[in-house]
Phi, psi and omega in degrees: 000132178291140182276054178194165177090173183296318182300319179293320178298318178296320177301316179294322179295321178296316177299323179296317178300316179299316181295319177297321178295318177298316180302310181296322179297316180293321177299317179296323181288342181257034182296342179277352180258142181303137177298330177305315182290314181302313181293318180299312180297321179303313181286325179299317180290324176300316177299316182297315182294311180296321179299316179294316180298321179290320180297323179276002179061031174278333177226162180245119177268117182238110181254118182239302185261078187302316179301318179291323177297320178296316179295320176298320179297319181292311182292321178294320177297316179300318181298314180296313182298317180293322179295314179299317180296319180295321178303316182291322189271321184241000178101150185290331180292303182294319179299321181291321178299313178296309187295323182275013171274011184302330178301327177300310183287328177296320179292318178298316180293325177298320180290321185279312187273312184269356179059032177287144178279127181257122179288161185301322182296325179288322175301321179297315179298321179294321178295318178298318179298319178297319176300317179299317179297319178297318180296325179290325188257349183248114188256141174255115183242176180296332180270000178128201182263143180206147176280131173253014183277098183264189182300317183283336170295318178299318180295324177295320176294322178296328174299318178295320182293315179294327175294321178297318177298318178301319181295320177297322178293318179299322177303321179288330185277333189299338179285342185234323185246136182281170186297325181292321177295322179294317179294319179296320180300317178297316183294316184289324177294315178298322178303311184287325180295320185260003180301310182287308180303324182289345182246019175254107183304328181291340177265326189261328185074193182291150179251127177230161177053049184297334180295329177292325176300321178296318178296325177299314179297317179295315180297318180295313180296316179298318180300315181293317181292320177296319179295316179298313180293323180299319181289349174285339185250346179228159178283167177298321180298326179279320185280332185299323177301323178291322180297320181280000170287338185302308179297328178295312178300317181294323177296315180298314179297317180301319182287313189271336181261318185251009177057035175288143185257128175238123176285167178302319179297318180293324177295316178297314180298316179298319180297318178297318179298312183295313182296316181295317179292325174298318178299319178297316180297319180293320177296322176298318180295319179293320180294324181294327183261005180286000000 
């Protein structure tokens, strides 16, 4: 296969989906290990991989807007840490549905903060996504209606919101700083934030299966780099359907590998969230090329 063109880009996007799925699966399997350690190793390996690639001159690290890169690092680190914690606490399927609703919040923030004009079709997609989130978190039982939206569900949603903020920052950075510099900024900030917590035994407890932690970091870095490279060869409209396959894959793995339970209502709600967010991403791609 030629390393160029749409077909190659789609191939990279598929590999990215697989890598993201492996990462989430490994995080779920390491629920007995402190999230501090998992997140720290993930960022440490990200720093190592990008550093080696830059040293070998395979990539070019270009840092221009340092304050924004720092802010991107903080928000990106928060998003990853909250997502990992949610995977462990509420399951990889449900955590992924909440976390990958970030296009909804990115659009809302664009309208509120950046004063971007939102077309009617995007408002409709955002409304559908909100309905989906309500269906996932609002349960109808024999005794009546009740919220099943707990503390860790909130943290998963907060992961989506911080990711949305990160995306708005990345939009500002893309004109000056390349994708590798942005990824490195997130990794190095996350490394320093979690360096101390990850090395305090009273917070982390015993560490086992450390080699799996390394695989989590490798899978995460590979997934991000494959996704970045894939978007160089395909448009957002083409690549976004593959990106929104990630929560679907994670739900399937969660159900069949970890015996996570999804009610019919939660399946419908999750489907609405994924389809609506995919619609938002496609509309964003069309607007960018208009």
